[in-house]
C-alpha positions as CSV (number, residue, x, y, z in Angstrom):
1,M,-0.1,0.0,0.0
2,R,1.2,3.4,-0.9
3,R,2.3,5.9,1.8
4,R,0.6,9.2,2.0
5,Y,3.4,12.1,2.4
6,I,3.4,15.6,3.2
7,L,5.8,18.1,1.7
8,A,7.1,21.0,3.3
9,A,10.0,22.7,1.6
10,A,12.3,25.3,3.1
11,S,13.5,28.0,1.2
12,S,13.9,31.1,3.7
13,V,13.3,31.0,7.5
14,T,10.4,33.2,7.2
15,L,8.4,31.1,5.0
16,F,9.2,28.1,6.8
17,V,8.7,29.1,10.1
18,A,4.9,30.0,8.7
19,L,4.4,26.7,7.5
20,T,5.6,25.1,10.8
21,T,4.2,27.3,13.5
22,R,1.0,25.7,14.0
23,L,2.8,22.2,14.2
24,C,5.2,23.3,16.8
25,A,2.3,25.2,18.7
26,D,1.8,22.9,21.3
27,S,5.3,21.3,21.4
28,H,7.7,22.0,24.2
29,P,10.4,22.9,24.0
30,S,9.5,25.8,21.7
31,F,10.9,26.9,18.4
32,D,13.9,29.1,19.1
33,G,14.7,31.5,16.5
34,T,18.1,32.2,18.1
35,R,19.4,29.0,17.8
36,A,18.2,28.8,14.2
37,Y,20.1,31.9,13.3
38,Q,23.1,30.6,15.3
39,H,23.3,27.1,13.1
40,V,22.8,29.9,9.5
41,R,25.8,31.9,11.1
42,H,28.0,28.6,11.6
43,L,27.2,27.7,8.3
44,V,28.1,31.2,6.4
45,E,31.5,31.1,8.5
46,I,32.2,27.7,6.7
47,G,32.1,30.1,3.7
48,P,31.0,28.4,0.0
49,R,29.8,24.9,0.4
50,P,28.9,23.7,-3.3
51,P,29.0,19.8,-3.8
52,A,32.4,17.7,-3.1
53,S,34.0,20.8,-1.6
54,E,36.0,21.1,1.4
55,G,33.3,23.9,3.0
56,I,30.6,21.2,1.9
57,R,32.1,18.7,4.0
58,R,32.7,20.7,6.9
59,A,28.9,21.7,6.4
60,Q,28.0,18.0,6.5
61,I,30.1,17.3,9.8
62,Y,28.4,20.2,11.4
63,I,25.2,19.3,10.4
64,I,25.3,15.6,11.6
65,G,26.9,16.5,14.4
66,Q,24.3,18.9,15.6
67,L,21.4,16.0,14.6
68,K,23.3,13.5,16.9
69,S,23.2,16.1,19.8
70,F,19.5,16.4,19.6
71,G,19.3,12.4,19.7
72,C,18.0,11.9,16.3
73,P,18.8,9.0,14.0
74,V,20.8,9.9,11.2
75,E,21.1,8.3,7.7
76,E,23.9,9.4,5.6
77,R,23.3,8.7,2.1
78,D,26.1,9.1,-0.3
79,F,25.8,9.0,-4.1
80,H,27.3,10.2,-7.1
81,A,26.1,12.5,-9.6
82,S,27.0,13.1,-13.0
83,T,27.2,16.5,-13.9
84,A,28.9,19.4,-16.0
85,L,31.6,19.3,-13.9
86,G,32.3,15.5,-13.8
87,D,31.1,12.8,-11.3
88,L,30.8,14.3,-8.1
89,A,30.4,12.7,-4.7
90,M,27.1,13.9,-2.9
91,K,25.8,13.4,0.4
92,N,21.8,13.4,1.7
93,I,21.4,13.7,5.4
94,V,18.1,12.2,6.5
95,V,16.3,11.5,9.8
96,K,13.2,9.4,10.3
97,L,11.1,9.6,13.3
98,P,8.2,7.1,13.7
99,G,5.0,8.6,14.7
100,V,1.8,7.2,16.6
101,N,0.0,7.4,13.2
102,S,0.3,6.4,9.7
103,G,1.2,8.9,7.1
104,I,4.5,10.7,6.5
105,I,5.5,14.4,7.1
106,L,8.4,15.3,4.8
107,Y,10.5,18.4,5.6
108,T,13.3,19.3,2.9
109,T,16.1,21.8,2.5
110,H,19.2,22.1,0.6
111,Y,22.5,23.0,2.1
112,D,24.7,23.2,-0.8
113,T,25.6,26.7,-2.3
114,V,26.0,27.6,-6.2
115,R,29.3,27.6,-7.3
116,I,29.9,31.2,-7.4
117,P,33.3,32.7,-6.3
118,N,32.8,33.9,-2.6
119,F,29.1,33.0,-2.6
120,V,28.3,31.8,1.3
121,G,24.5,31.5,0.9
122,A,23.1,32.9,3.9
123,D,19.9,32.6,2.6
124,D,20.1,30.1,-0.2
125,G,21.2,27.2,1.8
126,G,22.1,28.4,4.9
127,S,18.4,29.7,6.4
128,G,16.8,26.4,4.9
129,T,19.4,24.5,7.1
130,G,19.7,26.5,10.2
131,T,15.6,26.8,10.4
132,M,15.7,22.7,9.9
133,L,18.2,22.0,12.1
134,E,16.0,23.8,15.0
135,L,13.0,22.0,13.8
136,A,15.1,18.6,14.2
137,R,15.6,19.2,17.9
138,L,12.0,19.7,18.7
139,F,10.6,16.4,16.9
140,C,13.5,14.7,18.1
141,S,13.0,15.2,21.4
142,R,9.1,14.3,21.5
143,K,6.7,11.7,20.5
144,N,5.1,12.7,16.8
145,S,1.8,12.0,15.4
146,L,2.8,11.4,12.3
147,N,5.9,9.8,10.9
148,V,8.4,12.8,10.3
149,W,10.9,12.8,8.0
150,L,13.7,15.6,7.6
151,A,15.8,15.7,4.5
152,F,18.9,17.6,3.9
153,F,19.7,17.8,0.2
154,D,22.8,18.2,-1.5
155,G,23.6,19.1,-5.1
156,E,20.3,21.0,-5.8
157,E,21.9,24.0,-7.0
158,A,22.8,24.2,-10.9
159,Q,26.0,22.6,-11.3
160,G,28.5,24.7,-13.3
161,N,31.5,27.2,-12.7
162,W,29.7,30.5,-12.6
163,T,31.1,33.6,-12.3
164,D,28.2,35.6,-10.8
165,A,24.5,35.4,-10.2
166,A,23.8,36.4,-13.9
167,S,25.5,33.8,-15.4
168,V,24.0,31.0,-13.8
169,R,22.2,28.7,-16.2
170,W,19.6,25.9,-14.8
171,T,18.8,23.2,-17.1
172,A,16.2,20.1,-17.0
173,S,19.1,18.1,-15.6
174,N,22.1,20.2,-14.3
175,N,20.4,20.7,-10.3
176,T,18.0,19.2,-8.0
177,Y,20.7,16.1,-7.7
178,G,19.4,15.3,-3.9
179,S,16.2,15.5,-4.0
180,R,15.8,13.2,-7.3
181,E,18.0,10.8,-5.6
182,M,15.7,11.0,-2.8
183,A,12.8,10.4,-4.7
184,A,14.2,7.3,-6.7
185,R,14.6,5.7,-3.4
186,V,11.2,6.1,-2.3
187,E,9.9,5.0,-5.7
188,A,11.9,2.0,-5.9
189,C,11.0,1.3,-2.2
190,Q,7.3,1.6,-3.0
191,S,7.9,-0.8,-5.8
192,H,9.7,-3.0,-3.7
193,D,6.8,-3.2,-1.0
194,S,4.2,-3.7,-4.1
195,R,5.6,-6.5,-5.8
196,R,5.8,-8.1,-2.0
197,H,2.3,-7.6,-1.2
198,D,1.5,-9.0,-4.6
199,R,3.4,-12.0,-3.8
200,S,1.6,-12.3,-0.4
201,A,-1.8,-12.4,-1.9
202,E,-1.3,-14.8,-4.5
203,G,0.4,-16.8,-1.7
């Protein structure tokens, strides 16, 4: 049987907090904007974080370390993407929390930055990650009604050696590597579950 998913994508702190205020209103502890901001500041201090760079490796260590400190079960999903820059190693970071009821609510963001010199991605890449880390602190400390998945995607930006924002070109295949990798995993899992259900019914 196919599971139902609710998707919340984080593109900025303001938007994501608005989407999650209702969910967090009755929780304790409550969402702390200062904590979220500190995560963003730390990521910005790392500097540019394009895929397969030293900067993104440092970001990965930070994100995973923070999640584990909250008691979250962390899945590191390494994969390789064929890009205009060659084969790039990428990593999705996923937390899956079982809920009381069926159904899954999926929160997503990306933590990579576009490959522009000195671009540190405070809003694009940083704010969503900071917000998601603070949400992880809340969700991992309580029993949730629904199953909650938190996904931090790598490789969402358009891949290329761009000189500035105006030079960035988006195509049908040079971006969203992390989210497409996760979607493929979910589809494969659903297909496997469906085949297993069919065999059970035949038996």
